[in-house]
N, C-alpha and C positions, 0 to 999 in steps of 0.2 A: 142833231147829235144824239146818238143813242149810247147810254152808258154800258160799260162792261168792266169786268174785273179779271185779275190774273188767276191762273189756275196751274195745276201741275199734274204730271202723269208719271207713273213708275213702271219700269220694266223689271220683272223678277226673273229668276232663273228659268222657271218652267211656264210662266204665264204672264199675260199683260193685264195690268189693272189700270183703269182710266176713270177720270172724273171730269165732268164739264161744268162750267159756270158761265152764265151770260154768253157773250159772243166770241171770246177768245178760245180757240180749240187747238189742242196739241194731242195727236193720237197716232195710232199705227206705228208705234215705236218699235224699232228693231236694231240689232247690232250686227251689221253686215260683215265686220271684220274685227280683229283685235285692236284696231286703231280708229274705228269710225262708229258713229251712231246716226241713225236715220229716223225721221219722224215727219208727219204731216202737220201743217199749221194753217189756220184760217181765222179771220176776224172781220168784223163789220165796220163800216164807216171810217175807213182809213183816209188820210189826206196828206198832201204834200204841197205847201204854199212856198214857192221858190223864194229863198232868201229870208224867210220869216220863221216857219215852223213846219214840222211834220210829226206824225205819230210813229212809234216804233215799238217793237217788243224786245226787251232785254231777256235773252235766253241763256241759262246756265245749267250745268249738269252736276249732279252729285253721284258718287260711286261708293259702293260698299263691297269690300273684298271679304267674302264669307269664309275664305280659307285663311284669313289673316286676323286683324284686330276686330273685325265686324263693325267698326265705326264708319260713319258716312263722311267721306272727304270730298273736297271740291275737285272736280275733274277738269283740269286746265285743257284748253283747246289751242289750236294753232293761231299764231298772232298775225298771220296774213291770210287773205281770202283766196288769192290765186293759187290753184293747185291743191287747195285744202278743203274749203267749204263751198258747197253748191246749193242753189235753190232753183227748182224747176217748176214751171207752171205759175200762173198769176203774173203780177207785175212787181215783183219784189227783188231786193238786193240784200246781200249780207255785208255788214261792216264789221270786220275784225277789230279787236282792241289790243293795244300793245302789251297788256299784262296777261292776256290769254284767259281771263276769268269768265269769258262768255262771248257772245256776239250780239249785235243789234240786227234785227230784220226789219226792213222798212220798204215803203213804196219807192220805186226807182225813178219815177217820173212825176212831174207836177200834175196835180189833179185834185178836184174837190172830193168831198166825202164819197166813198164808194166801198163796196164790200170786197174783201180779199178772199177769192175762192181758194180752194185747197191747193197748197203748194207743198212740194216734198223737199225737205232740207236734209243734207248730209254734212255732219261736222266731223272734223278730224282731231283726235286727241293728241296731246303732246306725249302721253305715255302709252304703253301697250298694256292691255288688260286681258287676263284670262277670262274670257266671257262666260265660260261654264261656271265660274266661281264668283261672278260679280253681278250685283244688282245695280241698276242705274235709275236715277230719277231726274226728269227734265222739268225745269221750272220756266215759266214765262211771266214777266212783269211788264205791263203796258207803261210806256214812257212817252214824253213829249219833248221835242227838241226846242230849246230856247236859243235863238240865234245871238251871235255877238252884236253888241250895240250899246250906245249911250242910253242911260235911263236915269230917272229921278227917284230919290228916296225922301220920305217925309212929305206932308201935305199942308203943314201950317196949322193943324187942328189944335184947338184948346178946349175941346168940349168936355173932357173928363179930367178928374183930379190929377191923373198922372200922364196925360197926353202931352204935357210940356216936355216930356222926355222923348218925343218922337224926333226922328232925324230932321236935320235942317241946316242951313248955313249958320255957322256959329255967330251968335250975337244978332241974328235976324230971324224973323218969322218967314217960313216958306221952305221950299224943297231944296235939295242939294243934288247936283248933277254928278253922276259917276261916268267918266268918259275913258276909263282905262283900268288896268289891273295894277298900276303903280301904287306906291304907298300914298295914303291920304294924310296930309300934314296934321299935326296935333291940333292946331287951332282952326282948322277949316270946317270939319264936320262935327256938329253938335250930336253927341252920342248918348249921353245919359244924364241923370239928375242926381244931385247930391241929396243927403238926408234931409236938408231943409227945403227941398224943392227947387233949388237954383240949378240952372243949366250949367253943366261942366263940359269941358272939351279935353279931358285928360288923355285920351287914348290915341296915340299914333297907330293907325291901322296899316300894318306893313304890306309890302307887295305880295308876300306869299299867301296872305289871307284871301280866300275866294270872295270876290266882290260882286260877281254877277255880270260884269261887262263881257267876259269871255263866254263863249257858247257852252252850254251844258244840257244834259238831259234831266228832266224832273219826272218822278212818278206821276202818272196821270191822276191817280187816286191815292187816298190815304191807305195805309196798310189795313187790309181786311182781316176779319177773324179767321177765315179759311186760310189765308196766307200765314198767319201766325201759327195756326194748327199745323200746317205743313212744315214749318220751321221746327216747332217743338218735337214733332214726330221723327226728326232725324238727329236729335241730340241724345247723348247718353243720360243715364239716370241722374248723375250729379249735375250735369248742365241743365237738365230740365228743372231741377230743384231751385236753381238760381233764377230761372226765367219764368217761374210761376210763384203764386202766393201760398201754395200748399204743397205738401210732399207728393211726389209722383206715386208714392205707395198708398195714396188715399183711395177710398172706396169708389167704385164705378158710380158716376153721376155727380161727383164732387166738383164744384166750380173751381177752375184753375187759377183765375186771376182776381177773383173777388169772393164774396160769400153770399149766401142765400138772402141776407137781409138788405143787400145793396147791389142788385144785379145790373140795373140800368142797361138792359138789352145785351149784356155780354153773356154769351152762351157757351163759352169754351169749357168743356168738362173732361174729366178722366173717363175714357171709354173702356180702357183695359188697365187694371191696376199694375203698376210696375214694382220692381224690386231692384236692389243694388246691382244685380247682374243683368237685369232685363228692363229697359226703359218702359215707361208708361206709353200708352197710345191715347191720343186726345181726339176729340171730335166736337161738333156743335150740336146742341139740342135745344134751340129756342122754343120749339113746340112743347117741350117738357114731357114727351111720352116715352123717354128712355130708349128711343131708337135714334141713332146718331146720323148726322149728315144727310138728312132728308131734304127735299127741295125747299121746305119752309123752315129750316133750322137756323137761318141767319148767318150762313157762312160769308155772305157778301156784305154784311153790316160792318161799318168801320170799327176797327179794334180800339176800344177804349181801355182804361186801366193799364196803359203802358207807361212804365217809368222811363226816364232817359236811358238808363242802362239796358232796359228791355229793347228799346227802339234801336240803339246803336249796335247791340248784339245782332239783331235781325239784319241791319244794314251791312255789318261786317260780313256776316254769313252769306249774304246775297251779293257780295262784292260791289256794294254801293258805298255811299258815305252820307254823313249828315249834311243838311242844307244850312247855309248861313242865313242870318236874318236879312242881309243885303240881297242875297239871291232870292229870298222869299218875295221881297218887294218887286224885283225884276220879273219873277215868274208871274206875279199877279198883274202888275201895271203895264209891263212891256215897255215899249219905247214912247208911249204916250206921255204927255205932260201930266203932272200931278193935279188932281182935282180935290178941293177941300172936302174932307169927310167921305171920300169915295170907298166903295167896296170892291172886292176883287173881280167882280163882273163888269167894272168900268162905269158904274153909275152911283148915284146917291140914293137909289131906290132899294128898299129892303122889305121883304115880307116874311112872316114867320111860317115855318113848317115845324110841326110837333108830332111826335110819334104816337100820341093818343088819337090822331086823325090820320089814318094810314090805310092804304089799300094793298092787299097781297102781302101781309106782314111776313117778314122773314124770307121771302122768295127773291129770286133774281129780278123780278119785275116789281118789287116793292116801290111804291111812290106815295107822296103826300096827297091828301085829298084836295089841297090847294094847288092851283096852277098859276098863281100870280107871278109877275116878273120879280126878279130879285129874290127868289125863293131861297131861304136859308134856314137850316136847323139851328135856332138860337132862342134864348129867352124862355126856355121851357121849365125853369125852376128845378128844384132838387128832388122831385119825386123819384123813388126807386124804380117805378114802372116805366119811366121815360128814359130816353137815351138817344144815341145816334141812329141815323138811317143807314141803309146800304150805301156804299160808296157810289157817287155819281147819280144819286136818286132823282135830282131835278132835271136831268138831261133826257130828252126824248127825241124822236125823229122829227118833232114839230117845233122844238125850241131853238131860238137863237142864243146869242151869248148871254144876254141878261136873264132870259128865262131859264137857261141851263145852269146859271151860276158859274159860268166858265170864265177863266182868266183870258187875258190878251192872246195867249198861245193855245187856249183850249184845255187848260188844266182845271180839274174840277174840285170843288169843296175846299179851296184855299181859305174860304171864309165860312165859319160855322161847322157843324157836325162834330168833329173832335179838334182840339187845339193842336196846332202844328208845333212840334218841338224842334227848335233850330239852334244853331251855334251863335252865341252872343258876340256882338262886335264891340262891346262896351268895356267899362272899367269899374272895378268894385274892390274895396278894401285893399288897395295897393296892387291889385293884379290887373295887368293888361291882357284880357282874355284873347283878344285878336292876335296876340303875338304867339300863341300856342298852336293854333290850328293852321295847317298848311294845305288842307284839301287832299291829303293822302287817301287813296281809295281802300276799301276793305279788301282783305285777301281771301275771303271765302272760308276762313277758319276762326274758331273761338279758342280761348284758353280752356284749361281743364275744368274750370269753374263755370263755364258758360258765359264768360264776359268777352266783350270785344277786345281783341289783342293789339289794336292800334294805339300805342301809348300816346301819340301826339294828338289824339282826339280829346284829351283833357278829361275833366270830371263833370259831374252834374252842375257844379258851380259855374261852368262855362256855357251853360245852356239857358234858354228862355223859351217862352211860348208866344206864338202869334196867331192871329186869325179868329180868335173866339171859338165858341163851341155851342153845342145844343143847349147848354144851361145859361151861358152868359148873355148879357144885354147886347143890343145891336152895336153899341159903341165899340166893343172889343172885336167886332167882326171887320172893322175898317182896316184897310191895307196898312196904314201907318201907325196904328195904335200899338203902343209898347207898354201896356199896363203891367204885365208880369215880367219886369226886368229882374233877373236873378231871383225869381220866385221859386225857391226850392220846394215849396209846398205843392207846386204844380207838376214837378217832374222828378222829385226824389221818390215819392211814394206812388203806388199804383192807385190813381184816383179816377173817378167816373168820367171826367171830362177830357182826358188827354190821350192822344195817339201820335200820329206823324207819318212822314214819308221820307224818301231819300232821293239823292241825285247822283249823277255820274257824268264825267266828261267823255 
């Protein structure tokens, strides 16, 4: 399995600008009519395992009317494929979605890993655009399909001081089986711990809360720094100010999410200074030579320093949604029985990768010098020179599941690298957090302040982190570890350890 990351391309009024990264390629974009957009797509190592999993690309379009407000808006597409969307060449099909926020492109027949040669895609918009006045940008995010099925949460671990808060049968050590999306009775699932360390079962988890039994798509990788840059560059000045740690009016070369004393491999910087009337332009400069977005500038490195509000704003903008912690365990473990102290790659073997021992630093081919099974970026300590690897760094054409650090479904980096921010299923200070979130998808738009506008997504107190990170000890990398329950220090502020990914039905 070879790793790859998501990329984007932009069609401007008079010319085409394109960027490539790893193996997903979207190019040759054109606008054949006022209601259609056309592009070519290709990627490597696609698969389709019947009834279990397949990879796909979530494609969505943003449009900017230069004769109007000049803001970038989500360009909705037709909600049915027949007569609207086409793909020619290759072995692909298009799956339309009911809200029209994008489409999934995937392998149409069963098959092991194989490269997708160039295919031409035509999408039909819901609206008519004056193409002479409109800029378009096409984004692709690699996803993995997680099939419907019964699965287990919790593994009975008691190795660390807070692991008695892991999921399990109430009043008993061991895992709990989730066999449907119906409500989970209050006294069945052990969900959290009280202040004195005792197990509590306060929270009835209602039917509307996504539990992971039903099928869903999960981002194959954590949000990368180039993805976050692409997001920032389509916001207005005020929105950018909310989604960064410094003013968009800062000088060129100013780090956007952290400061020079605490970089931890985050290289997102101001590339063009903004003003209240003109947003800033951001880029990556890991090499530190003041030339942005070169091949070794770390665009494929997992994006750390993301707060919960940063992450859910990105997911809302991309028409995805946050993942719940129950879905996290399904995405990692799949339908296999729980194993005590297991990691997301399905074994109890773990070996350290650390960014002080790295080859091709900052490049799309960046890898650890270690090739051990169960390779995970963890236990690196708090040095400001260390940080996450590029997304999917352990997966190569020669690695199997354990060597690649891949989940049951082929999802990468669910353990280590950066912490996964997820929606909490527990109970805290009188609030039943699972009663708030119903799995509503992002609508592709943010509010004027750059925040997610989906009110039923709750607040930071409804979130937690799972999966460990490049700094944490191995215990926190385990699938069922829930050390950071309601740990607002991990997700309120922009800290060096935290990132995330999204899902979609």
